[in-house]
N, C-alpha and C positions, 0 to 999 in steps of 0.2 A: 503493499500499498504506501501511498503517497505520503511525504513527511507531514507535520502539523501544520494546518493551514485555518484560515478564517473559516473555512466552510466545513470544517471537519464536524462541528455539532450539527450543522444542519442536514450533511451527508448521512450521519450515522443516523438519525432521526429518520429522515426519510427513507433509508434501508430497512428499518426497524419496521416501519409502517406498510412498505411493500411486502415484508415477511408475514405481516399479520394474516394475509391471506394466502397460504403457501399453493394451493390449488388455483391455477388462474384459468377461468372457464368465462365463457360470454355465450350468446345466441347460436354461435357456430359450434360450439363444443369446447373442449378441455384443450388449451395451447400452453401449458404449463412448460412443455419442452422447448417452447421457441426461444426464449430469451437465453437459456443456457446455450442452446444451439449458437445462436448468435454471438455471445459472450466468447465462446470456445473457438469460435472461427476466426476471430481477431486477437486471442491470446490475452483476454482480459479475465478479471474477477468477474462475477456478476455485479457486485456492487460497483465497482467502476465502470462498467457497462452501462447498467440500466439507471444508475443514478449520477456517475459522473458525465454522461453524456448530455446531460440537461445544461441547459445555460445555467450558469452561478446565479443570475438574477431572478430567474424563473425558480430555480429552487429556493431561493430566499421566499419569493413570494409563497410557494407551496408550504415551507416550513412554519411560517407565519399563521397562515390559514389553517394548516393541520393542528397547530397548537390550540388554536381556539375552538376548532372543532373537539379536540380533547377535552379542551374545559367545558364544553357544552355536553359533554357525555355521548359525543356521536364517535362510535367507533368506526374509522375510515381505514381504506386502505387502497394502494396502487395496483391495480390490474397491468397497466402498461405504461412504461416511462420512455427512456431513450429508445429509439430505433432506428438503425442504418437502413441503407437501402435494402440491404439483403433482408433483414429482418422486417421491413415492410412489405417485403414481395412475397413473404411466408405468411402475412397476417392474412385473416379471411374477412368475408364481411364486407361492410360498408368502411372504404379505405380511400385513402388518397393515392393516385398512381406513383409508381416507384420515383424516388427522387424529390418529390413533391411533397412529403408529408411534414407538417409542423412538430412531428414527434423527433425529427432529425434528419430530413431529407436533405441530401446531398446539393440540391439546386435550391430547394425552399430555404433552407437555414445555415447551410454550410456544413452539416455533418455532425461529427461528433464534438460534444462541447457547446452545442448550439440548440439542442432540442427546446421546444418551447410549449409543448403539450402531452398532458397526460391522461389516461384514461381512470376513473376513479370507480371506487364500490365501497360498500359497507361491509365491514369486518365481519358482522354478524348476519350477513345476509340482507340488510336493510338498506337497500340500493337508493331508493327514493329518498329516504332521510338526508342522505350525503347530497343527492343532486339538489333536493329542496335548499340544502344549506348553502350551496354554492349560488344558487338563484338570489338567496336572499341577501348573504351575506360577501359573496366574491368580489364585487366592485371594490371593495375598501381594500382590497389586496391586488388590484388590477387584474382579476381572472374571471372567466365566465365560462357558461356552456352555450355554444352558437349552436349547437345543431341537437336541441332538447328533443326532437322527434325522431331524427335519422340516428344520430350517435349519441344519446343522452349521457353516456360515461365520459364522454370527450371535453377537457376542460383545457383551457390555453390562456393567454395573456391578452389585455383588452386595454384600450386608453392609455393614460401616460404610465404604463408599467414601468418602464426605467426610472422615472422619479421615485414612484411607489416602492420599488424594489430597493433603491438607494436609501430611502428615507427608514425602510425595514431595517436594513442592515446598520444603518448608523444606531438605532435604537438597541439592536440586539447588542453590538459590540460595546456600546457606551454602558449598559447594564453589566455586561460581563466584566468590562473593565472596575467598574465600580463594586463590584462583587470582589474582584482580585485584589483590590485595594483593602477592602474589608479584612480580608483575609491575611493579608499583610501585616495590618494594624494589631490583629487578634496575635498572630503569632508573635510579634515583636512585643506585645504586653506579656503574653506568657514568658519570653525569653527574661524580660527584666524583671518580673514577678519571680521566677526561677533565680534568678541571679542576687536578689535581693534576700533570699531565705538564708 
């Protein structure tokens, strides 16, 4: 795995969310084998492929939306995240043509590291609750479901998503920095207290 980065917290959370529903199914059937096959084809771990293949700003947006869903008691999961042209080619059902998928198509997004769409579901089988949450609250995170009829699980960026993602990242890193500062102060006080004994 890559070294420590500002995105580790986000990536680890999204990977945990992806694993909440280990069997990947939709109306076309079980496609659990497809992400492992695509990751193996390019010599990547599953986490690096499905999560790392998404645009960092999009991952930031999903992280904050996901944490809000968790706080609301909605157990959500990712059915599908990054998909390169090969993975898109073996996808079935309603889908974009090869190279043209927002999930990471080479022509549409630029490929790996630029995926800007996911398919979401409910970890407890309650998909409609997850989809309704995105309809009601997604705009706050620069996210929406553009095809609720044809492809209800599909979520992508909308509006001024770049500005929203940067503001969300700034908030997350400021909170982390403040917590780290409090931790250092606590440790410093413990060292002083122990030294004065």
